[in-house]
N, CA, C and O atoms as a GROMACS GRO file, in nm:
protein
  476
    1MET      N    1   0.813  -1.951   0.504
    1MET     CA    2   0.710  -1.869   0.470
    1MET      C    3   0.647  -1.940   0.336
    1MET      O    4   0.688  -2.012   0.245
    2LYS      N    5   0.535  -1.886   0.372
    2LYS     CA    6   0.436  -1.894   0.355
    2LYS      C    7   0.358  -1.901   0.190
    2LYS      O    8   0.320  -1.785   0.171
    3PRO      N    9   0.327  -1.969   0.089
    3PRO     CA   10   0.249  -1.899  -0.024
    3PRO      C   11   0.171  -1.782  -0.053
    3PRO      O   12   0.169  -1.741  -0.168
    4ILE      N   13   0.137  -1.751  -0.005
    4ILE     CA   14   0.117  -1.578   0.027
    4ILE      C   15   0.206  -1.545  -0.014
    4ILE      O   16   0.210  -1.495  -0.126
    5GLU      N   17   0.347  -1.565   0.089
    5GLU     CA   18   0.439  -1.468   0.069
    5GLU      C   19   0.487  -1.432   0.022
    5GLU      O   20   0.482  -1.321  -0.032
    6ILE      N   21   0.605  -1.560   0.018
    6ILE     CA   22   0.622  -1.550  -0.110
    6ILE      C   23   0.585  -1.498  -0.249
    6ILE      O   24   0.681  -1.457  -0.315
    7GLU      N   25   0.451  -1.491  -0.314
    7GLU     CA   26   0.410  -1.458  -0.388
    7GLU      C   27   0.374  -1.331  -0.389
    7GLU      O   28   0.314  -1.276  -0.481
    8GLN      N   29   0.411  -1.278  -0.282
    8GLN     CA   30   0.348  -1.132  -0.257
    8GLN      C   31   0.528  -1.064  -0.276
    8GLN      O   32   0.581  -0.977  -0.345
    9ARG      N   33   0.563  -1.140  -0.194
    9ARG     CA   34   0.702  -1.061  -0.226
    9ARG      C   35   0.804  -1.042  -0.371
    9ARG      O   36   0.889  -0.957  -0.400
   10LYS      N   37   0.736  -1.198  -0.466
   10LYS     CA   38   0.789  -1.124  -0.516
   10LYS      C   39   0.773  -1.069  -0.622
   10LYS      O   40   0.854  -1.043  -0.711
   11GLN      N   41   0.594  -1.036  -0.608
   11GLN     CA   42   0.544  -0.935  -0.728
   11GLN      C   43   0.617  -0.801  -0.691
   11GLN      O   44   0.650  -0.727  -0.784
   12ALA      N   45   0.647  -0.761  -0.551
   12ALA     CA   46   0.710  -0.675  -0.446
   12ALA      C   47   0.822  -0.693  -0.594
   12ALA      O   48   0.833  -0.645  -0.707
   13LEU      N   49   0.874  -0.773  -0.524
   13LEU     CA   50   1.052  -0.747  -0.586
   13LEU      C   51   1.033  -0.743  -0.784
   13LEU      O   52   1.133  -0.736  -0.855
   14GLN      N   53   0.902  -0.750  -0.838
   14GLN     CA   54   0.912  -0.728  -0.974
   14GLN      C   55   0.871  -0.637  -1.007
   14GLN      O   56   0.877  -0.654  -1.129
   15LYS      N   57   0.806  -0.489  -0.985
   15LYS     CA   58   0.776  -0.409  -0.863
   15LYS      C   59   0.956  -0.294  -0.887
   15LYS      O   60   0.954  -0.215  -0.981
   16SER      N   61   1.044  -0.298  -0.830
   16SER     CA   62   1.126  -0.280  -0.785
   16SER      C   63   1.296  -0.329  -0.850
   16SER      O   64   1.406  -0.342  -0.796
   17ASN      N   65   1.246  -0.344  -0.991
   17ASN     CA   66   1.350  -0.401  -1.082
   17ASN      C   67   1.487  -0.434  -1.086
   17ASN      O   68   1.574  -0.454  -1.171
   18GLY      N   69   1.471  -0.431  -0.927
   18GLY     CA   70   1.619  -0.528  -0.873
   18GLY      C   71   1.705  -0.439  -0.741
   18GLY      O   72   1.794  -0.486  -0.670
   19PHE      N   73   1.626  -0.247  -0.733
   19PHE     CA   74   1.689  -0.210  -0.718
   19PHE      C   75   1.668  -0.169  -0.538
   19PHE      O   76   1.748  -0.221  -0.460
   20CYS      N   77   1.644  -0.149  -0.526
   20CYS     CA   78   1.629  -0.060  -0.356
   20CYS      C   79   1.486   0.103  -0.368
   20CYS      O   80   1.550   0.206  -0.390
   21PRO      N   81   1.362   0.126  -0.359
   21PRO     CA   82   1.329   0.220  -0.397
   21PRO      C   83   1.401   0.284  -0.275
   21PRO      O   84   1.506   0.286  -0.340
   22ILE      N   85   1.436   0.338  -0.158
   22ILE     CA   86   1.530   0.408  -0.094
   22ILE      C   87   1.610   0.470  -0.103
   22ILE      O   88   1.615   0.589  -0.134
   23CYS      N   89   1.702   0.387  -0.071
   23CYS     CA   90   1.834   0.418  -0.130
   23CYS      C   91   1.887   0.408  -0.246
   23CYS      O   92   1.991   0.470  -0.265
   24HIS      N   93   1.821   0.313  -0.375
   24HIS     CA   94   1.842   0.355  -0.517
   24HIS      C   95   1.959   0.202  -0.522
   24HIS      O   96   2.039   0.210  -0.614
   25LYS      N   97   1.966   0.139  -0.479
   25LYS     CA   98   2.176   0.044  -0.437
   25LYS      C   99   2.059  -0.068  -0.474
   25LYS      O  100   1.953  -0.115  -0.433
   26PRO      N  101   2.157  -0.074  -0.581
   26PRO     CA  102   2.075  -0.355  -0.559
   26PRO      C  103   2.010  -0.381  -0.503
   26PRO      O  104   1.998  -0.350  -0.384
   27LEU      N  105   1.973  -0.419  -0.537
   27LEU     CA  106   1.948  -0.550  -0.460
   27LEU      C  107   2.043  -0.571  -0.345
   27LEU      O  108   2.109  -0.468  -0.356
   28THR      N  109   2.112  -0.657  -0.208
   28THR     CA  110   2.142  -0.739  -0.210
   28THR      C  111   2.067  -0.764  -0.106
   28THR      O  112   1.962  -0.802  -0.158
   29GLN      N  113   2.059  -0.767  -0.041
   29GLN     CA  114   1.946  -0.851   0.131
   29GLN      C  115   1.800  -0.795   0.070
   29GLN      O  116   1.760  -0.683   0.099
   30VAL      N  117   1.735  -0.874  -0.006
   30VAL     CA  118   1.599  -0.891   0.025
   30VAL      C  119   1.481  -0.888   0.098
   30VAL      O  120   1.382  -0.960   0.086
   31GLN      N  121   1.501  -0.799   0.174
   31GLN     CA  122   1.368  -0.717   0.268
   31GLN      C  123   1.244  -0.628   0.297
   31GLN      O  124   1.236  -0.518   0.352
   32GLY      N  125   1.106  -0.753   0.217
   32GLY     CA  126   0.957  -0.698   0.230
   32GLY      C  127   0.955  -0.585   0.403
   32GLY      O  128   1.000  -0.594   0.517
   33ALA      N  129   0.883  -0.503   0.333
   33ALA     CA  130   0.890  -0.410   0.484
   33ALA      C  131   0.762  -0.345   0.398
   33ALA      O  132   0.732  -0.339   0.279
   34HIS      N  133   0.708  -0.306   0.512
   34HIS     CA  134   0.472  -0.350   0.571
   34HIS      C  135   0.488  -0.101   0.571
   34HIS      O  136   0.534  -0.027   0.658
   35ARG      N  137   0.451  -0.082   0.492
   35ARG     CA  138   0.390   0.092   0.478
   35ARG      C  139   0.293   0.066   0.628
   35ARG      O  140   0.298   0.157   0.711
   36ILE      N  141   0.227  -0.029   0.653
   36ILE     CA  142   0.149  -0.025   0.755
   36ILE      C  143   0.168  -0.177   0.814
   36ILE      O  144   0.091  -0.269   0.785
   37GLY      N  145   0.264  -0.188   0.886
   37GLY     CA  146   0.275  -0.185   1.028
   37GLY      C  147   0.253  -0.344   1.009
   37GLY      O  148   0.132  -0.362   0.999
   38ASN      N  149   0.336  -0.487   0.999
   38ASN     CA  150   0.246  -0.628   1.057
   38ASN      C  151   0.205  -0.640   1.145
   38ASN      O  152   0.237  -0.730   1.222
   39ARG      N  153   0.098  -0.533   1.174
   39ARG     CA  154   0.117  -0.602   1.316
   39ARG      C  155  -0.001  -0.703   1.369
   39ARG      O  156  -0.007  -0.797   1.290
   40GLU      N  157  -0.046  -0.710   1.419
   40GLU     CA  158  -0.230  -0.817   1.536
   40GLU      C  159  -0.302  -0.678   1.566
   40GLU      O  160  -0.425  -0.680   1.563
   41ILE      N  161  -0.230  -0.541   1.599
   41ILE     CA  162  -0.308  -0.438   1.563
   41ILE      C  163  -0.400  -0.443   1.491
   41ILE      O  164  -0.514  -0.490   1.504
   42TYR      N  165  -0.327  -0.373   1.378
   42TYR     CA  166  -0.319  -0.340   1.190
   42TYR      C  167  -0.438  -0.422   1.164
   42TYR      O  168  -0.547  -0.393   1.115
   43ARG      N  169  -0.383  -0.541   1.215
   43ARG     CA  170  -0.432  -0.679   1.153
   43ARG      C  171  -0.606  -0.688   1.160
   43ARG      O  172  -0.679  -0.684   1.061
   44LYS      N  173  -0.644  -0.698   1.276
   44LYS     CA  174  -0.727  -0.654   1.335
   44LYS      C  175  -0.843  -0.591   1.293
   44LYS      O  176  -0.946  -0.629   1.236
   45LYS      N  177  -0.794  -0.466   1.344
   45LYS     CA  178  -0.816  -0.293   1.222
   45LYS      C  179  -0.851  -0.301   1.075
   45LYS      O  180  -0.956  -0.244   1.046
   46TYR      N  181  -0.812  -0.337   1.013
   46TYR     CA  182  -0.850  -0.237   0.870
   46TYR      C  183  -0.830  -0.463   0.798
   46TYR      O  184  -0.885  -0.510   0.698
   47GLY      N  185  -0.727  -0.550   0.910
   47GLY     CA  186  -0.738  -0.665   0.722
   47GLY      C  187  -0.645  -0.762   0.763
   47GLY      O  188  -0.606  -0.762   0.879
   48SER      N  189  -0.597  -0.862   0.666
   48SER     CA  190  -0.494  -0.922   0.631
   48SER      C  191  -0.520  -0.828   0.435
   48SER      O  192  -0.443  -0.815   0.340
   49TRP      N  193  -0.595  -0.806   0.447
   49TRP     CA  194  -0.607  -0.792   0.285
   49TRP      C  195  -0.570  -0.705   0.242
   49TRP      O  196  -0.520  -0.708   0.129
   50VAL      N  197  -0.583  -0.570   0.330
   50VAL     CA  198  -0.475  -0.404   0.341
   50VAL      C  199  -0.302  -0.479   0.377
   50VAL      O  200  -0.219  -0.456   0.288
   51ILE      N  201  -0.241  -0.578   0.520
   51ILE     CA  202  -0.202  -0.581   0.552
   51ILE      C  203  -0.076  -0.669   0.464
   51ILE      O  204   0.043  -0.669   0.493
   52ASP      N  205  -0.117  -0.714   0.393
   52ASP     CA  206  -0.048  -0.813   0.287
   52ASP      C  207  -0.112  -0.780   0.165
   52ASP      O  208  -0.137  -0.881   0.100
   53SER      N  209  -0.147  -0.676   0.111
   53SER     CA  210  -0.136  -0.612  -0.053
   53SER      C  211  -0.036  -0.558  -0.068
   53SER      O  212  -0.008  -0.442  -0.039
   54PRO      N  213   0.084  -0.703  -0.154
   54PRO     CA  214   0.126  -0.617  -0.281
   54PRO      C  215   0.213  -0.432  -0.270
   54PRO      O  216   0.328  -0.391  -0.286
   55VAL      N  217   0.057  -0.355  -0.229
   55VAL     CA  218   0.045  -0.231  -0.241
   55VAL      C  219   0.137  -0.162  -0.080
   55VAL      O  220   0.178  -0.050  -0.050
   56ASN      N  221   0.138  -0.259  -0.030
   56ASN     CA  222   0.185  -0.190   0.118
   56ASN      C  223   0.311  -0.304   0.136
   56ASN      O  224   0.309  -0.381   0.232
   57ILE      N  225   0.367  -0.307   0.083
   57ILE     CA  226   0.535  -0.403   0.054
   57ILE      C  227   0.623  -0.377  -0.046
   57ILE      O  228   0.622  -0.409  -0.165
   58VAL      N  229   0.692  -0.320   0.015
   58VAL     CA  230   0.806  -0.284  -0.052
   58VAL      C  231   0.954  -0.333  -0.053
   58VAL      O  232   1.040  -0.306   0.031
   59ILE      N  233   0.965  -0.403  -0.157
   59ILE     CA  234   1.088  -0.462  -0.115
   59ILE      C  235   1.153  -0.418  -0.119
   59ILE      O  236   1.147  -0.368  -0.232
   60VAL      N  237   1.290  -0.363  -0.046
   60VAL     CA  238   1.434  -0.270   0.008
   60VAL      C  239   1.549  -0.406   0.082
   60VAL      O  240   1.524  -0.519   0.124
   61ASP      N  241   1.684  -0.322   0.069
   61ASP     CA  242   1.791  -0.345   0.094
   61ASP      C  243   1.807  -0.397   0.285
   61ASP      O  244   1.781  -0.494   0.356
   62CYS      N  245   1.851  -0.291   0.294
   62CYS     CA  246   1.810  -0.317   0.479
   62CYS      C  247   1.732  -0.222   0.532
   62CYS      O  248   1.654  -0.152   0.467
   63LEU      N  249   1.749  -0.216   0.646
   63LEU     CA  250   1.736  -0.263   0.776
   63LEU      C  251   1.707  -0.057   0.756
   63LEU      O  252   1.632   0.040   0.769
   64SER      N  253   1.742  -0.070   0.746
   64SER     CA  254   1.768   0.119   0.726
   64SER      C  255   1.661   0.242   0.700
   64SER      O  256   1.620   0.348   0.749
   65CYS      N  257   1.633   0.093   0.514
   65CYS     CA  258   1.573   0.148   0.462
   65CYS      C  259   1.387   0.110   0.440
   65CYS      O  260   1.295   0.172   0.387
   66ASN      N  261   1.398  -0.006   0.503
   66ASN     CA  262   1.276  -0.113   0.649
   66ASN      C  263   1.171   0.054   0.710
   66ASN      O  264   1.058   0.101   0.702
   67ASN      N  265   1.305   0.085   0.770
   67ASN     CA  266   1.257   0.126   0.848
   67ASN      C  267   1.208   0.302   0.830
   67ASN      O  268   1.147   0.365   0.917
   68SER      N  269   1.260   0.364   0.679
   68SER     CA  270   1.177   0.410   0.662
   68SER      C  271   1.048   0.413   0.521
   68SER      O  272   0.972   0.500   0.480
   69VAL      N  273   1.065   0.326   0.497
   69VAL     CA  274   0.942   0.300   0.482
   69VAL      C  275   0.790   0.304   0.576
   69VAL      O  276   0.669   0.302   0.557
   70ASP      N  277   0.862   0.309   0.658
   70ASP     CA  278   0.681   0.299   0.777
   70ASP      C  279   0.606   0.430   0.761
   70ASP      O  280   0.643   0.547   0.778
   71VAL      N  281   0.485   0.375   0.722
   71VAL     CA  282   0.442   0.497   0.750
   71VAL      C  283   0.393   0.523   0.907
   71VAL      O  284   0.292   0.576   0.952
   72GLY      N  285   0.426   0.505   0.925
   72GLY     CA  286   0.382   0.496   1.135
   72GLY      C  287   0.286   0.450   1.180
   72GLY      O  288   0.235   0.343   1.145
   73SER      N  289   0.219   0.579   1.325
   73SER     CA  290   0.091   0.475   1.383
   73SER      C  291  -0.010   0.616   1.327
   73SER      O  292  -0.086   0.642   1.420
   74SER      N  293  -0.030   0.693   1.232
   74SER     CA  294  -0.151   0.843   1.221
   74SER      C  295  -0.191   0.759   1.122
   74SER      O  296  -0.133   0.685   1.042
   75TYR      N  297  -0.365   0.802   1.160
   75TYR     CA  298  -0.433   0.706   1.117
   75TYR      C  299  -0.464   0.791   0.940
   75TYR      O  300  -0.498   0.718   0.846
   76GLY      N  301  -0.452   0.893   0.925
   76GLY     CA  302  -0.436   0.970   0.810
   76GLY      C  303  -0.334   0.902   0.728
   76GLY      O  304  -0.347   0.892   0.606
   77ASN      N  305  -0.245   0.860   0.785
   77ASN     CA  306  -0.139   0.798   0.728
   77ASN      C  307  -0.173   0.655   0.642
   77ASN      O  308  -0.122   0.658   0.530
   78HIS      N  309  -0.208   0.597   0.656
   78HIS     CA  310  -0.263   0.509   0.712
   78HIS      C  311  -0.375   0.464   0.540
   78HIS      O  312  -0.366   0.378   0.452
   79LEU      N  313  -0.466   0.577   0.568
   79LEU     CA  314  -0.583   0.578   0.459
   79LEU      C  315  -0.471   0.688   0.347
   79LEU      O  316  -0.528   0.738   0.250
   80GLU      N  317  -0.372   0.709   0.360
   80GLU     CA  318  -0.332   0.719   0.293
   80GLU      C  319  -0.345   0.537   0.146
   80GLU      O  320  -0.392   0.485   0.045
   81VAL      N  321  -0.251   0.531   0.272
   81VAL     CA  322  -0.152   0.370   0.190
   81VAL      C  323  -0.340   0.281   0.158
   81VAL      O  324  -0.394   0.273   0.048
   82ILE      N  325  -0.378   0.247   0.243
   82ILE     CA  326  -0.548   0.263   0.183
   82ILE      C  327  -0.676   0.238   0.095
   82ILE      O  328  -0.774   0.165   0.078
   83ALA      N  329  -0.561   0.428   0.021
   83ALA     CA  330  -0.620   0.477  -0.097
   83ALA      C  331  -0.519   0.358  -0.213
   83ALA      O  332  -0.541   0.281  -0.306
   84ASP      N  333  -0.430   0.397  -0.154
   84ASP     CA  334  -0.346   0.368  -0.256
   84ASP      C  335  -0.398   0.223  -0.356
   84ASP      O  336  -0.424   0.200  -0.474
   85ILE      N  337  -0.392   0.140  -0.207
   85ILE     CA  338  -0.499   0.004  -0.225
   85ILE      C  339  -0.564  -0.036  -0.319
   85ILE      O  340  -0.557  -0.129  -0.398
   86LEU      N  341  -0.683   0.120  -0.284
   86LEU     CA  342  -0.818   0.086  -0.362
   86LEU      C  343  -0.820   0.115  -0.517
   86LEU      O  344  -0.889   0.054  -0.598
   87ILE      N  345  -0.741   0.210  -0.543
   87ILE     CA  346  -0.649   0.179  -0.713
   87ILE      C  347  -0.586   0.081  -0.684
   87ILE      O  348  -0.609  -0.028  -0.737
   88TYR      N  349  -0.540   0.090  -0.638
   88TYR     CA  350  -0.526  -0.055  -0.783
   88TYR      C  351  -0.569  -0.209  -0.776
   88TYR      O  352  -0.539  -0.303  -0.850
   89GLU      N  353  -0.697  -0.200  -0.596
   89GLU     CA  354  -0.737  -0.344  -0.629
   89GLU      C  355  -0.872  -0.253  -0.764
   89GLU      O  356  -0.875  -0.311  -0.873
   90TYR      N  357  -0.959  -0.139  -0.754
   90TYR     CA  358  -1.049  -0.107  -0.856
   90TYR      C  359  -0.984  -0.124  -1.002
   90TYR      O  360  -1.066  -0.173  -1.080
   91LYS      N  361  -0.815  -0.087  -1.081
   91LYS     CA  362  -0.800  -0.130  -1.125
   91LYS      C  363  -0.791  -0.258  -1.173
   91LYS      O  364  -0.810  -0.283  -1.292
   92LYS      N  365  -0.753  -0.372  -1.062
   92LYS     CA  366  -0.644  -0.422  -1.109
   92LYS      C  367  -0.808  -0.535  -1.177
   92LYS      O  368  -0.800  -0.602  -1.280
   93MET      N  369  -0.952  -0.530  -1.082
   93MET     CA  370  -1.052  -0.530  -1.129
   93MET      C  371  -1.120  -0.560  -1.246
   93MET      O  372  -1.142  -0.651  -1.326
   94TYR      N  373  -1.147  -0.417  -1.215
   94TYR     CA  374  -1.280  -0.344  -1.381
   94TYR      C  375  -1.143  -0.246  -1.484
   94TYR      O  376  -1.171  -0.149  -1.555
   95GLY      N  377  -1.035  -0.290  -1.470
   95GLY     CA  378  -0.907  -0.214  -1.588
   95GLY      C  379  -0.891  -0.022  -1.521
   95GLY      O  380  -0.875   0.014  -1.405
   96ILE      N  381  -0.903   0.074  -1.661
   96ILE     CA  382  -0.906   0.157  -1.580
   96ILE      C  383  -1.027   0.231  -1.593
   96ILE      O  384  -1.042   0.350  -1.566
   97ALA      N  385  -1.112   0.152  -1.637
   97ALA     CA  386  -1.276   0.171  -1.610
   97ALA      C  387  -1.294   0.163  -1.464
   97ALA      O  388  -1.344   0.249  -1.392
   98GLY      N  389  -1.249   0.059  -1.434
   98GLY     CA  390  -1.239   0.081  -1.259
   98GLY      C  391  -1.193   0.215  -1.174
   98GLY      O  392  -1.231   0.235  -1.059
   99LEU      N  393  -1.084   0.324  -1.263
   99LEU     CA  394  -1.044   0.415  -1.125
   99LEU      C  395  -1.196   0.504  -1.192
   99LEU      O  396  -1.235   0.597  -1.122
  100GLY      N  397  -1.265   0.478  -1.303
  100GLY     CA  398  -1.331   0.688  -1.332
  100GLY      C  399  -1.469   0.539  -1.204
  100GLY      O  400  -1.464   0.558  -1.082
  101LYS      N  401  -1.502   0.497  -1.222
  101LYS     CA  402  -1.593   0.424  -1.114
  101LYS      C  403  -1.595   0.448  -1.008
  101LYS      O  404  -1.702   0.466  -0.950
  102LEU      N  405  -1.438   0.462  -0.926
  102LEU     CA  406  -1.364   0.451  -0.823
  102LEU      C  407  -1.424   0.597  -0.796
  102LEU      O  408  -1.506   0.627  -0.709
  103ALA      N  409  -1.349   0.707  -0.916
  103ALA     CA  410  -1.319   0.852  -0.875
  103ALA      C  411  -1.493   0.951  -0.864
  103ALA      O  412  -1.511   1.056  -0.802
  104ASP      N  413  -1.542   0.914  -0.902
  104ASP     CA  414  -1.693   0.900  -0.997
  104ASP      C  415  -1.759   0.882  -0.864
  104ASP      O  416  -1.846   0.964  -0.834
  105LYS      N  417  -1.726   0.777  -0.771
  105LYS     CA  418  -1.776   0.735  -0.667
  105LYS      C  419  -1.789   0.875  -0.505
  105LYS      O  420  -1.872   0.921  -0.428
  106ILE      N  421  -1.626   0.887  -0.543
  106ILE     CA  422  -1.584   0.979  -0.427
  106ILE      C  423  -1.583   1.170  -0.522
  106ILE      O  424  -1.531   1.273  -0.479
  107THR      N  425  -1.648   1.152  -0.635
  107THR     CA  426  -1.727   1.303  -0.678
  107THR      C  427  -1.838   1.244  -0.612
  107THR      O  428  -1.843   1.274  -0.492
  108GLU      N  429  -1.930   1.167  -0.653
  108GLU     CA  430  -2.056   1.202  -0.522
  108GLU      C  431  -2.022   1.267  -0.437
  108GLU      O  432  -2.027   1.389  -0.418
  109GLU      N  433  -1.980   1.177  -0.374
  109GLU     CA  434  -1.966   1.202  -0.131
  109GLU      C  435  -1.914   1.376  -0.160
  109GLU      O  436  -1.953   1.475  -0.098
  110TYR      N  437  -1.854   1.371  -0.229
  110TYR     CA  438  -1.789   1.465  -0.204
  110TYR      C  439  -1.892   1.629  -0.243
  110TYR      O  440  -1.894   1.734  -0.179
  111LYS      N  441  -1.956   1.596  -0.355
  111LYS     CA  442  -2.103   1.699  -0.352
  111LYS      C  443  -2.169   1.707  -0.291
  111LYS      O  444  -2.217   1.819  -0.277
  112LYS      N  445  -2.210   1.618  -0.225
  112LYS     CA  446  -2.315   1.604  -0.062
  112LYS      C  447  -2.197   1.723   0.051
  112LYS      O  448  -2.241   1.754   0.162
  113CYS      N  449  -2.079   1.766   0.016
  113CYS     CA  450  -2.048   1.742   0.187
  113CYS      C  451  -2.094   1.907   0.115
  113CYS      O  452  -2.114   1.952   0.002
  114THR      N  453  -2.095   1.960   0.262
  114THR     CA  454  -2.114   2.148   0.300
  114THR      C  455  -2.001   2.272   0.289
  114THR      O  456  -1.885   2.240   0.316
  115PRO      N  457  -2.029   2.417   0.250
  115PRO     CA  458  -1.903   2.446   0.230
  115PRO      C  459  -1.834   2.479   0.318
  115PRO      O  460  -1.744   2.560   0.300
  116LEU      N  461  -1.861   2.422   0.441
  116LEU     CA  462  -1.777   2.468   0.588
  116LEU      C  463  -1.684   2.280   0.628
  116LEU      O  464  -1.582   2.252   0.691
  117GLU      N  465  -1.804   2.181   0.543
  117GLU     CA  466  -1.664   2.026   0.503
  117GLU      C  467  -1.540   2.052   0.438
  117GLU      O  468  -1.430   2.022   0.482
  118ASN      N  469  -1.570   2.127   0.302
  118ASN     CA  470  -1.509   2.154   0.255
  118ASN      C  471  -1.332   2.168   0.223
  118ASN      O  472  -1.243   2.129   0.148
  119THR      N  473  -1.360   2.256   0.342
  119THR     CA  474  -1.218   2.309   0.361
  119THR      C  475  -1.140   2.306   0.464
  119THR      O  476  -1.027   2.355   0.457
   0.00000   0.00000   0.00000
């Protein structure tokens, strides 16, 4: 395992407090499950910063829990995970004020939309 993978799993394991977030059993088999799959096509599409983000990796107990974390191939589901990653990164980089900056950007863009685009 590469050093970055060890660090990612360490961060994800700390978030889980030793319990699987899916089945809520104590973690006996530690698996790093990717919400957006760790596939070459997604690495090319979104970049490694998305696929390797600690927000995209969930520590689970078993293969069935691993499968339930995967958001599939839906672009909309991928955008939701990417939004979670952006929130995490803004908060990490700028603190709570960073979330305000991000919200302001989104609100500003939303206000530019015509009423038909808002529905």
